[in-house]
C-alpha positions in Angstrom: -88.0 -52.2 39.4 -84.5 -50.8 38.7 -84.4 -47.3 37.3 -81.7 -45.7 35.1 -81.5 -42.0 35.3 -79.9 -40.2 32.3 -79.1 -36.5 32.5 -78.9 -35.0 29.0 -80.4 -36.0 25.7 -78.0 -34.2 23.3 -76.1 -35.3 20.2 -74.0 -38.0 22.0 -77.0 -39.5 23.9 -79.0 -40.9 20.9 -77.5 -44.4 20.7 -77.2 -44.6 24.5 -80.9 -44.1 24.7 -81.6 -46.7 22.0 -79.5 -49.2 23.8 -81.0 -48.6 27.2 -84.5 -48.9 25.8 -83.7 -52.3 24.3 -82.2 -53.5 27.5 -85.1 -52.1 29.6 -87.5 -54.1 27.5 -85.6 -57.3 28.3 -84.8 -56.6 31.9 -88.0 -54.8 32.9 -86.1 -51.6 33.8 -87.4 -48.1 33.7 -85.5 -45.2 32.2 -85.8 -41.5 33.3 -84.3 -39.0 30.8 -83.9 -35.5 32.1 -83.1 -32.6 29.8 -83.9 -28.9 29.5 -85.6 -29.7 26.1 -88.4 -32.3 26.7 -89.3 -32.5 23.0 -85.7 -33.5 22.2 -86.1 -36.4 24.6 -89.4 -37.5 23.1 -87.8 -37.6 19.6 -85.3 -40.1 20.8 -87.4 -42.4 23.0 -89.7 -43.8 20.3 -92.7 -43.8 22.6 -91.2 -46.6 24.6 -93.3 -47.5 27.6 -90.1 -48.0 29.6 -89.1 -44.3 29.4 -90.1 -41.1 31.1 -89.2 -37.7 29.7 -88.6 -35.0 32.3 -88.0 -31.4 31.5 -85.4 -30.4 34.0 -83.0 -27.6 35.0 -79.9 -29.4 36.1 -79.0 -26.4 38.4 -82.3 -26.7 40.3 -81.1 -28.5 43.4 -84.5 -29.7 44.5 -85.5 -31.0 41.1 -82.1 -32.7 40.5 -81.9 -34.3 43.9 -85.4 -35.7 43.7 -84.5 -37.4 40.4 -81.3 -38.9 41.8 -83.1 -40.2 44.9 -85.6 -42.1 42.7 -82.9 -43.8 40.6 -80.9 -47.0 40.8 -77.9 -45.7 38.8 -77.2 -42.3 37.2 -75.6 -41.6 33.8 -74.5 -37.9 33.3 -74.3 -36.7 29.7 -74.1 -33.1 30.8 -71.2 -30.7 30.1 -68.2 -31.5 32.4 -68.8 -28.4 34.5 -72.1 -29.8 35.7 -71.1 -33.3 36.6 -70.1 -32.3 40.1 -73.7 -31.2 41.0 -74.9 -34.6 40.1 -72.0 -36.4 41.7 -72.7 -34.7 45.1 -76.3 -35.9 45.0 -75.2 -39.4 44.1 -72.9 -39.5 47.1 -75.6 -38.1 49.4 -78.3 -40.5 48.2 -76.1 -43.5 47.7 -76.3 -43.9 43.9 -73.7 -45.2 41.4 -72.6 -42.7 38.7 -71.2 -43.0 35.2 -69.8 -40.2 33.0 -67.9 -40.0 29.7 -65.9 -36.9 30.8 -62.4 -36.6 32.2 -62.0 -37.3 35.9 -61.5 -33.9 37.4 -60.2 -32.6 40.7 -63.7 -31.9 42.0 -64.9 -35.4 41.6 -61.6 -36.8 42.9 -62.3 -34.8 46.0 -65.3 -37.1 46.6 -63.3 -40.3 46.5 -63.3 -40.9 50.3 -67.0 -40.4 50.5 -67.6 -42.7 47.5 -65.5 -45.4 49.1 -67.1 -44.9 52.6 -70.6 -45.4 51.0 -69.5 -48.4 48.9 -70.5 -46.6 45.7 -69.1 -47.1 42.2 -68.2 -44.0 40.1 -66.7 -44.6 36.7 -65.5 -41.5 34.8 -63.9 -41.4 31.3 -66.3 -44.1 30.1 -66.9 -42.9 26.6 -64.8 -43.0 23.4 -61.8 -40.8 24.1 -61.5 -41.0 27.0 -63.0 -44.5 27.4 -62.7 -47.0 24.6 -59.1 -45.8 24.1 -58.2 -46.7 27.7 -59.9 -50.1 27.6 -58.5 -51.2 24.3 -55.0 -49.9 25.1 -54.9 -51.6 28.5 -56.0 -54.9 27.1 -52.9 -54.9 24.8 -50.6 -53.5 27.5 -51.7 -56.1 30.1 -51.3 -58.9 27.5 -47.7 -57.7 26.6 -46.8 -57.5 30.3 -48.2 -61.0 31.0 -45.6 -62.3 28.5 -42.7 -60.3 30.2 -42.7 -57.7 27.4 -41.4 -54.2 28.2 -43.2 -51.4 26.5 -40.9 -48.6 25.3 -43.3 -46.5 23.2 -47.0 -45.8 23.3 -48.9 -43.6 21.0 -52.7 -43.4 20.8 -54.6 -41.4 18.2 -58.4 -40.8 18.0 -60.7 -38.6 16.0 -64.2 -38.0 15.0 -64.3 -37.4 11.2 -66.7 -37.3 8.3 -67.0 -40.6 6.5 -65.5 -40.6 3.0 -68.9 -41.0 1.3 -70.2 -37.8 3.0 -67.0 -35.8 2.6 -67.8 -32.9 0.3 -66.1 -29.9 1.8 -62.5 -28.6 1.8 -62.2 -29.1 5.6 -63.0 -32.8 5.3 -64.9 -32.4 8.5 -68.5 -32.1 9.8 -69.9 -31.5 13.3 -70.9 -34.7 14.9 -70.6 -33.8 18.6 -70.8 -30.8 20.9 -69.8 -27.8 18.6 -68.5 -25.8 21.5 -66.0 -28.5 22.3 -64.8 -28.4 18.6 -64.3 -24.6 18.9 -62.3 -24.9 22.1 -60.4 -28.1 21.4 -56.7 -27.7 22.3 -57.1 -24.5 24.2 -55.3 -26.0 27.3 -52.2 -26.9 25.2 -50.6 -30.3 25.5 -47.8 -32.2 27.4 -46.3 -35.5 26.2 -43.2 -37.6 26.3 -41.3 -38.2 23.0 -38.0 -40.0 22.8 -37.4 -39.5 26.5 -37.9 -35.7 26.2 -40.9 -34.0 27.8 -42.6 -31.6 25.3 -45.0 -28.8 26.4 -46.9 -27.1 23.6 -49.0 -24.0 23.8 -52.4 -23.7 22.1 -50.8 -21.6 19.4 -48.3 -24.4 18.6 -50.6 -27.4 18.4 -51.9 -27.1 14.8 -48.7 -26.0 13.1 -46.9 -28.6 11.0 -48.9 -31.5 12.4 -47.4 -35.0 12.2 -49.1 -37.6 10.1 -50.1 -41.3 10.5 -51.2 -43.8 7.9 -54.6 -45.6 8.4 -55.3 -48.5 6.1 -58.2 -47.7 3.8 -58.1 -44.0 4.6 -54.5 -42.9 3.9 -52.7 -40.1 5.7 -54.3 -38.3 8.7 -52.9 -35.5 10.7 -52.4 -35.7 14.5 -52.0 -33.0 17.1 -51.2 -33.7 20.8 -54.3 -34.1 23.1 -54.2 -32.4 26.5 -51.9 -33.9 29.2 -50.6 -37.2 28.1 -48.1 -37.3 31.0 -50.8 -37.8 33.6 -51.7 -41.1 32.1 -48.1 -42.5 32.3 -48.6 -43.8 35.9 -52.2 -44.8 35.2 -51.1 -47.0 32.4 -48.1 -48.1 34.5 -45.6 -47.6 31.6 -42.6 -46.6 33.6 -40.1 -47.9 31.0 -41.7 -46.0 28.1 -39.5 -43.3 26.5 -42.5 -42.1 24.3 -46.0 -41.6 25.6 -48.3 -39.6 23.4 -52.1 -39.2 23.1 -53.4 -37.3 20.0 -56.4 -36.1 18.1 -56.9 -37.2 14.5 -57.9 -34.9 11.7 -57.5 -34.7 7.9 -54.4 -32.6 7.2 -56.5 -29.8 5.6 -58.2 -29.2 8.9 -55.0 -28.4 10.7 -54.0 -25.9 8.0 -57.2 -24.0 8.4 -57.5 -24.3 12.2 -53.9 -23.1 12.7 -54.7 -19.8 11.1 -57.9 -19.4 13.2 -55.9 -20.0 16.4 -53.1 -17.7 15.4 -55.7 -14.9 14.8 -57.4 -15.6 18.2 -60.7 -16.2 16.5 -61.7 -19.0 19.0 -61.4 -16.6 22.0 -64.3 -17.3 24.4 -63.4 -14.6 27.0 -63.5 -11.1 25.4 -66.9 -9.7 24.7 -67.3 -8.2 21.2 -69.6 -5.4 20.2 -71.3 -7.0 17.2 -73.6 -4.1 16.3 -73.1 -3.5 12.6 -70.1 -5.8 12.6 -69.6 -8.0 9.6 -67.9 -11.4 9.4 -65.2 -9.9 7.3 -64.4 -7.1 9.8 -64.5 -9.6 12.7 -62.1 -12.0 10.9 -59.6 -9.3 9.7 -56.9 -10.4 12.2 -56.6 -13.6 10.2 -55.5 -11.9 7.0 -51.7 -12.1 7.8 -52.1 -15.9 8.2 -54.0 -16.6 5.0 -52.1 -18.5 2.4 -52.7 -20.6 -0.7 -53.2 -23.7 1.3 -55.7 -22.5 3.8 -57.6 -19.8 1.8 -60.2 -22.2 0.4 -61.0 -23.4 3.8 -61.4 -20.0 5.4 -63.6 -18.8 2.5 -65.8 -21.9 2.8 -66.4 -21.0 6.5 -67.7 -17.6 5.5 -65.0 -15.6 7.3 -64.7 -13.0 4.6 -68.4 -12.4 3.9 -69.8 -8.9 4.4 -73.0 -10.2 6.0 -73.8 -8.9 9.5 -73.1 -11.0 12.6 -76.2 -12.0 14.5 -76.7 -9.9 17.6 -76.9 -12.8 20.0 -73.2 -13.7 19.4 -71.0 -12.1 22.0 -67.5 -13.6 21.7 -65.3 -14.8 18.9 -65.9 -18.3 20.0 -69.7 -17.7 19.6 -69.2 -16.4 16.1 -66.9 -19.2 15.1 -69.3 -21.8 16.5 -72.1 -20.2 14.5 -70.1 -20.5 11.3 -69.1 -24.1 12.0 -72.7 -25.1 12.8 -74.0 -23.5 9.6 -71.2 -24.4 7.1 -70.0 -27.8 8.5 -73.2 -29.3 9.8 -74.2 -32.9 9.0 -77.1 -33.3 6.7 -79.8 -36.0 7.4 -78.1 -38.6 5.2 -74.6 -37.8 6.2 -72.4 -40.3 8.0 -69.6 -39.6 10.4 -66.7 -41.8 11.2 -64.6 -42.6 14.3 -61.0 -43.6 13.8 -58.7 -44.8 16.5 -55.1 -46.1 16.3 -52.8 -47.4 19.0 -49.1 -47.7 18.1 -47.2 -49.8 20.7 -43.6 -50.8 20.7 -42.2 -53.3 23.1 -39.1 -55.5 23.8 -39.5 -59.2 24.5 -36.6 -61.6 24.8 -34.4 -59.0 23.2 -36.6 -58.5 20.2 -38.4 -55.2 19.4 -41.9 -55.6 18.1 -44.5 -53.0 17.1 -48.3 -53.5 17.3 -50.8 -51.3 15.5 -54.4 -51.7 16.7 -57.0 -49.8 14.8 -60.7 -49.1 14.9 -63.0 -47.6 12.3 -66.7 -47.1 13.0 -69.2 -45.4 10.7 -72.4 -43.8 11.7 -75.9 -44.6 10.3 -77.0 -41.0 9.7 -76.8 -37.5 11.3 -78.6 -38.7 14.5 -77.3 -42.2 15.1 -73.7 -41.2 14.5 -70.5 -43.1 15.1 -69.7 -40.5 17.7 -73.0 -41.1 19.6 -72.4 -44.9 19.3 -68.9 -45.0 20.6 -69.5 -42.4 23.4 -72.9 -43.8 24.4 -72.6 -47.6 24.2 -69.7 -47.9 26.8 -71.9 -46.0 29.3 -75.0 -48.1 28.6 -73.1 -51.3 28.7 -71.4 -50.4 32.0 -74.8 -49.5 33.5 -76.2 -52.9 32.4 -73.2 -54.8 33.8 -73.4 -53.0 37.1 -77.2 -53.6 37.4 -76.9 -57.3 36.5 -74.0 -57.8 38.9 -71.2 -58.5 36.4 -69.2 -55.5 37.6 -69.2 -55.5 41.4 -66.6 -52.9 42.2 -66.8 -50.0 44.7 -64.8 -46.8 44.5 -63.8 -44.2 41.9 -62.4 -45.5 38.7 -61.6 -44.9 35.1 -61.9 -48.0 32.9 -58.2 -49.2 32.9 -58.7 -52.3 35.0 -59.6 -55.8 33.8 -62.8 -56.0 35.9 -64.2 -53.2 33.8 -62.5 -53.4 30.4 -62.9 -57.2 29.8 -66.7 -57.4 30.0 -67.3 -54.0 28.4 -65.0 -54.7 25.4 -66.8 -58.1 24.9 -70.2 -56.3 24.8 -68.9 -53.6 22.5 -67.7 -56.3 20.0 -71.2 -57.6 19.9 -72.3 -54.1 18.8 -69.7 -54.0 16.0 -67.0 -52.0 17.8 -63.8 -54.0 17.6 -60.1 -53.5 16.8 -58.0 -54.9 14.1 -54.4 -55.6 15.0 -51.2 -56.1 12.9 -47.7 -56.8 14.1 -44.9 -55.0 12.3 
């Protein structure tokens, strides 16, 4: 019997677990789900006879390696900093590995060992990164097959609240790891725009954000996402004079978040003495950045309340995360929404053409979110395609090649995740 091992049962794992349970019942597979919170696993496995819930400490080498040894393939839904622990075990015990996180230097360092053991590691197999790569490369390869030359590539993606559940001034609710929301953009961004390389610091990202128009939603704000430049050679777009990857938000979010960043209220390094410290005293550095546009947002978060800060919060990032989780949490009936837009310009036979390819996915409720669906399904589908022999690669990859993106996108379409294209 083939066994799928999933490390992590948090917010983004719900739909993945649903999918794997359904596939396990058809294929007679077993699923082991390991998490520090066993009760959280049991809430998501629906008493399926194909699943086993294991309470596990991912940093416990003996416990972790035993689980890896007993598996056929491993999916890591853990924070990025913990993937390497799992990856080392997968190399040692000859197991394939899937993650939704960015391919980092540590796992790249295992590439030779992965190849020597004829293993398959696929990273960036989620939403963004993940579905963005696959859907973009499908268009890029189609254009190139017709001798088109791509001159501009822009890709935008964001996890938002669905319009029917949008009832706060931020037009945002937490549908994924709240710590990642707090620290988003901290590394700054690099991108190519009109043949000029731009490098933006964290403090510059949320100021005067550009906007795009999405049919059915209207204007959304965009801010540059991490290092776009590193994907230029990956996408093989040597002729592009613009290459930009961004995060989508409603414009109000950027107004409020810019003030928070300017005031350094997302700092996760400096320890704060919170004894007898109120939210209003903690947030006082933001006062010079408060204006008519962002004041309602900052008040809504509770920044100016005189209530005491809980003792267990030690950094500004902790405090901000606490406020986000209490003020912007999804209620049981709330729905989130994933929006993605690719804007691609190319020249073919002397004629310039622009393609817009867009995706909108709505969640079912606060557990089976669009975020969980779009992050989890690519991982589950890839696991299935590897186990059934459809994907027969070895090596270290992200999903930018046809052998991966063609079958995965076809399966995603069956699950209601598909793009609409228009030519301008």
